[in-house]
N, C-alpha and C positions, 0 to 999 in steps of 0.2 A: 430423495428424488423419487418421483412416482412414475411407474410404467403402466401403460395400458396393455393388459394381457388378455387376449381372447381365449376363452375356455372351450376349445374344441380339439378333437383328436388329431386333426391335420397339422396343427402347429405346436403339438405338445413338446417336441424336442426343442423347437425355437423358444418356447416359453421357459423351459428349464434353463436354457443358456442365459436368457435375459434375467431370470431370477438369480442365477449364480453371479452374473455381472453386478446385479444390484447389491448382493451381499458384499462383494469386494469393494464396491463404491462406498457403502455404509461404513465398512471397516476403515477404509482410507480416510473418510471424512472424520471419523472419531480420532484416528491417529493425528490427523492434521490439526484438529482442535486442541490436542494434547501436546502439540509441537514435537511429535515423534515423526520427523519428516522422512526418515529412511523407511519406516514401516508404512507410512502413508503412500510413498512413492511405489513401494512393492505392491500394495493392494490396488492402487489406481491403475498401475500397468497391467495387472492381471485382469482387471475389469475391461481395459481397452483391448486386450487380447481376444476377448469374447465379443465386445461391442465397440469396435474401433472408431465409430463415427459419433459416439455420444458426446454432446457438447459439454455437459456439466463435468463429466469425468475428465475430459481433456483440459478444461479450464482449471479444475482443482489440482490436476497433476502438475500443470504449469506453476501454480502457486506453491505446491510442495517442492518442486524443483528450485524455485526462487529461494524459498526460506531454507532449503537444504544446501544452498550454495552452488547449485548447478545452473548458473546463470545462462549459459549458452543454450541449454536445452529448454529453459523456460522461455527465453526470447523466441526461439525457433517455433515453439508450439503456439505462443500467443500471436506472433506475426502470421502464422498459418491460419489461425482462426479469423484474423482480419481479412486475409486474402480470400477466404471463403465467404466473406460478406457478413460476418458477425460484427455488429456494431454495439458495443457494450462499454459503458464508462469504466467498468472494473478491469476490462482488458487493458485499456489505455493507462489506467492508474497503475496497474502492476508493471507494465512495461516502463512507465516513467520512473517507478520506484526502483526497478532493477538498474536502470541507467543512472539513477542518483547514487545507488549503492556502489556502482562500478565507476563512478566519477566521470561519466559521460554526460555532462550537465546540459549541453545543448539539446541532446536527444531527450533527456529527462524533461526538460522544459516543454519541448514539443508535445510529448505524449500526455503530460499532466495537464497542459492547457486544453488538449482535446477532451480529456476526461471532464474537465470543468465545463467545457462548452456543452456537454451532454447532460451535466447535472451541476447546476450552479450553487448547490448546497452541499457539495462534496467536501466535507471538512478536512479529511485526511489529504485530499488532493491539494488544497490550499496550503496546508502545512508543508507538504513535500515540495510544492512549487516554490514556496518561500525559501526552503532550504537549498533548493537548486540555484535560485538567484543569489542566495547568500554566499554559497561556495564559489559562485561565478563572480563574486565581488560587485554584483549589481544590487547595492543595498536599498536603493529607492524602490525597486520592484519587489525585493524581499519584504520590505515593510508593508507594501500594498497587499501582498499575499497574507502576511501575518495579521494585518488589519481584518481581512475577510475571515480568517480563522477565529479571531477574537470576537468578532460580531456574532459568529455562529455558536461559539462556546466561550462566553466571557469569564468563566470561573476556572479555566485551566491555566495554572501558573506557568507551565512550560512555554506557552505561546507568548506570554509577556517577557519571559527570559529571552526567547529567540528574537523578539522585536527589539528588546533592550540592547542586545549584542549588536544588532544591525545599526541601531542609532549610535552606539558607541564607536563602531568602526567608521561610521559616516562622519564622526566628529561632534555629534550632538550629545555631550556627556550628561547634560541636565535631564534630557528626556530619557536617556538610558537609565539614569538613576531612578527616575520616577517609575519606569516600567519594572525594574528589578525590585523596588520597594513594593509595588503592587503585587508582584509574584510572591513575595514573602508574606504579604498580608493574606494571600489565598492559601499559601502552603509554607508555613514557617520552617519546615524541615528541608526545603528545597536547597540542596547543597550547591548546585550550579548558580543559583541566584545569589546565595550568600558570598560565594567565592568571587564572583564577578563584581558584585556591589562593592566589596572591600577593595578590590583592585582598582576600580574606576574612581572611588572616593579618594584613594591614596594619590591618584594622579590629577584629581580635579582641583 
């Protein structure tokens, strides 16, 4: 994150605070990328103590809260950003993903759809939207979302597995088998594809 720092004596103290906040932000970002969420949270919170209104710090702290299992804090911070007028597909994606994780599928669908409305090439949003529909047992819409994900990333075996499972639960065993075989052609080590293919073929 870049800060504009004016070099004059009148705001020297303010500049020093901003530079210190930037150090904590950079540390938090490194810990976040290393999936050390507790350390990331600690550093982002220190940055906010100095520069409480910084958008990037607040957003990254919310992401660290999410992946650190502090779902309520993450939701509170992301919803606050929306209330303040920040319109960002990543805010909606993370909210939707939190609600997916906490099995609040209606809210997950609502926010993930908003994310896609802002960026119709948002691969991860289509995947999570498909998962939210899948767990809601709306298999037709799950398949539609997985179709979008496959169109954007046709060589990812997991998306064919997801779609194959949706077809299977919808009762279309033949298409499910085709999807799982496609997944294995892309990734012969995919254990989820192997296990489900064997199960479906034994029932077919």
